[in-house]
C-alpha positions in Angstrom: 46.4 10.0 32.9 43.6 7.7 33.8 41.0 10.0 32.3 42.8 10.2 29.0 43.4 6.4 28.8 39.8 5.6 29.8 38.4 8.0 27.2 40.9 6.7 24.5 40.4 3.0 25.1 36.9 2.5 26.6 35.5 1.7 23.1 37.1 -0.4 20.3 39.2 1.5 17.7 38.4 1.1 14.0 41.4 0.0 12.0 41.0 0.6 8.3 42.3 -1.9 5.8 43.6 -1.3 2.2 40.4 -2.6 0.6 38.2 -0.1 2.5 37.0 -2.6 5.1 37.8 -2.2 8.8 38.3 -4.3 11.8 37.9 -3.4 15.5 40.9 -3.3 17.8 39.5 -4.3 21.2 42.7 -5.0 23.2 46.1 -3.6 23.6 47.1 -0.1 22.7 47.1 1.7 19.4 50.5 1.9 17.6 51.9 5.4 17.8 49.9 6.4 20.9 52.2 8.6 23.0 50.6 7.3 26.2 51.1 3.6 25.3 54.3 3.2 27.4 52.7 4.9 30.4 49.7 2.7 30.1 51.9 -0.4 29.9 53.9 0.7 32.9 50.8 1.4 35.0 49.2 -1.9 34.1 52.3 -4.0 34.8 53.0 -2.4 38.2 50.6 -4.8 40.1 52.3 -7.8 38.5 55.8 -6.6 39.3 54.7 -5.9 42.9 53.1 -9.4 43.2 56.2 -11.1 41.9 58.4 -9.1 44.2 56.2 -10.0 47.3 56.2 -13.7 46.3 60.0 -13.8 46.3 60.5 -11.3 49.2 63.1 -13.5 50.9 65.7 -12.5 48.3 65.7 -15.9 46.5 65.0 -14.1 43.2 66.1 -10.7 41.7 63.9 -9.4 38.9 64.7 -6.8 36.2 62.1 -5.1 34.0 62.8 -2.9 31.0 60.0 -1.7 28.7 58.1 -5.0 27.9 60.8 -7.4 28.9 61.4 -9.0 32.2 63.9 -11.5 33.6 64.8 -13.1 36.9 67.9 -14.6 38.4 68.3 -16.7 41.5 67.9 -20.3 42.7 66.3 -22.7 40.3 63.4 -23.2 42.7 63.0 -19.5 43.2 63.0 -18.7 39.5 60.5 -21.5 38.9 58.2 -20.1 41.6 58.6 -16.6 40.1 57.7 -17.9 36.6 54.7 -19.8 37.8 53.3 -16.8 39.8 
């Protein structure tokens, strides 16, 4: 998967406009790319793990689905989670 993603996104993608001009897409993923969700999942895994480690004493429970996340717990714990 890494090889595909690296080859696909290591250079900016040209996005063509109606008037014939183009702009360069230099961040994010290309809409319609079948590997976009896998790339997102792989890239957010370190963030999820860091947040989990920061709140390891069960003061916060976190839930992730696609590109959404939420947390529940003590006010102080959720604040710490959000600031991490």
